[in-house]
C-alpha positions as CSV (number, residue, x, y, z in Angstrom):
1,X,-17.6,-47.7,-1.8
2,X,-20.8,-48.3,-3.9
3,X,-19.6,-49.5,-7.2
4,X,-16.2,-50.9,-8.5
5,X,-14.8,-48.8,-11.1
6,X,-11.5,-50.5,-12.3
7,X,-12.5,-51.3,-15.7
8,X,-13.5,-47.3,-16.4
9,X,-11.4,-44.7,-13.9
10,X,-12.7,-41.8,-15.5
11,X,-16.5,-42.9,-14.5
12,X,-15.5,-43.2,-10.6
13,X,-16.4,-40.1,-8.7
14,X,-13.0,-40.1,-6.6
15,X,-11.3,-39.9,-9.5
16,X,-13.1,-36.7,-10.5
17,X,-12.6,-35.4,-7.4
18,X,-8.9,-35.9,-8.0
19,X,-8.8,-34.4,-11.1
20,X,-10.5,-31.0,-9.7
21,X,-8.6,-30.7,-6.4
22,X,-5.3,-31.9,-7.0
23,X,-2.0,-30.3,-6.1
24,X,-1.2,-28.5,-3.4
25,X,-3.2,-25.0,-3.5
26,X,-7.0,-25.8,-4.7
27,X,-8.0,-26.6,-1.0
28,X,-6.5,-23.6,0.3
29,X,-7.7,-21.3,-1.9
30,X,-11.4,-22.8,-1.3
31,X,-10.6,-23.0,2.7
32,X,-9.6,-19.5,2.3
33,X,-12.9,-18.5,0.5
34,X,-14.7,-20.4,2.5
35,X,-13.9,-18.2,5.6
36,X,-13.6,-14.6,4.0
37,X,-16.3,-15.1,1.1
38,X,-15.0,-12.7,-1.2
39,X,-11.4,-12.2,-1.9
40,X,-9.2,-10.0,-4.3
41,X,-6.3,-11.7,-5.6
42,X,-4.0,-9.5,-3.6
43,X,-5.8,-10.9,-0.4
44,X,-5.4,-14.2,-1.3
45,X,-1.7,-14.1,-2.0
46,X,-1.0,-12.6,1.6
47,X,-3.1,-15.2,3.0
48,X,-0.6,-17.9,1.1
49,X,2.5,-16.2,0.9
50,X,4.1,-19.4,-0.4
51,X,2.5,-19.5,-3.9
52,X,4.2,-17.4,-6.5
53,X,1.5,-14.9,-8.4
54,X,1.8,-17.4,-11.5
55,X,0.6,-20.3,-9.4
56,X,-1.9,-18.5,-7.8
57,X,-3.1,-17.4,-11.1
58,X,-3.2,-20.9,-12.7
59,X,-4.7,-22.3,-9.6
60,X,-7.5,-19.7,-9.6
61,X,-8.1,-19.6,-13.5
62,X,-8.4,-24.0,-12.8
63,X,-11.1,-23.3,-10.0
64,X,-13.0,-21.4,-12.2
65,X,-12.7,-23.3,-15.0
66,X,-14.2,-26.5,-13.0
67,X,-16.8,-24.1,-11.8
68,X,-15.9,-23.6,-8.2
69,X,-14.9,-20.2,-7.7
70,X,-16.7,-17.2,-9.2
71,X,-14.4,-14.7,-10.5
72,X,-16.2,-11.2,-10.7
73,X,-14.8,-8.0,-12.6
74,X,-15.2,-4.6,-12.0
75,X,-14.9,-2.1,-14.6
76,X,-13.8,0.6,-13.0
77,X,-10.5,2.4,-12.3
78,X,-8.4,1.1,-11.4
79,X,-9.7,-2.4,-12.3
80,X,-11.2,-4.8,-9.3
81,X,-11.5,-8.7,-9.6
82,X,-13.1,-10.3,-6.8
83,X,-13.2,-14.3,-6.4
84,X,-15.5,-16.2,-4.4
85,X,-17.0,-20.1,-4.2
86,X,-20.0,-20.7,-6.4
87,X,-22.7,-22.8,-5.0
88,X,-21.1,-26.1,-6.2
89,X,-17.8,-24.9,-4.4
90,X,-19.5,-23.9,-1.4
91,X,-20.7,-27.7,-1.1
92,X,-17.2,-28.6,-0.8
93,X,-16.7,-27.0,2.5
94,X,-18.2,-29.8,4.5
95,X,-15.7,-32.4,2.8
96,X,-13.1,-29.9,3.9
97,X,-14.0,-29.8,7.3
98,X,-14.6,-33.7,7.2
99,X,-11.1,-33.7,6.0
100,X,-9.9,-31.7,8.9
101,X,-11.1,-34.2,11.5
102,X,-9.7,-37.3,9.6
103,X,-6.5,-35.3,9.5
104,X,-6.4,-34.4,13.3
105,X,-7.6,-37.9,14.1
106,X,-4.8,-39.6,12.2
107,X,-2.0,-37.1,13.5
108,X,-3.1,-38.2,16.7
109,X,-3.3,-42.2,16.2
110,X,0.3,-41.7,14.7
111,X,1.3,-39.7,17.9
112,X,0.1,-42.6,19.8
113,X,1.6,-45.4,17.8
114,X,5.0,-43.8,18.1
115,X,4.5,-43.6,21.9
């Protein structure tokens, strides 16, 4: 790492990432939006059956507040709301891909060390 942030953890870029992408669902939501580009709430919910509607709503609002996703409300009957990644949200896709690669390598190393 380039800098020592032990005196001021709030200025640490890694701490900022942890703050924005903390918890079980944000990376999963970003993944699904990266694959589908635009999804409605019900479509996201179908892709993530383990999440409650309340938690999905909360996570979407949080990601929107951090600027990673865009919420488009269409004024029609019935109302239609679609979610997509913003430009900065799209820049997180290579990070997700790198994490996936690392996770697969880690899993393989764990299996190998147990043999």
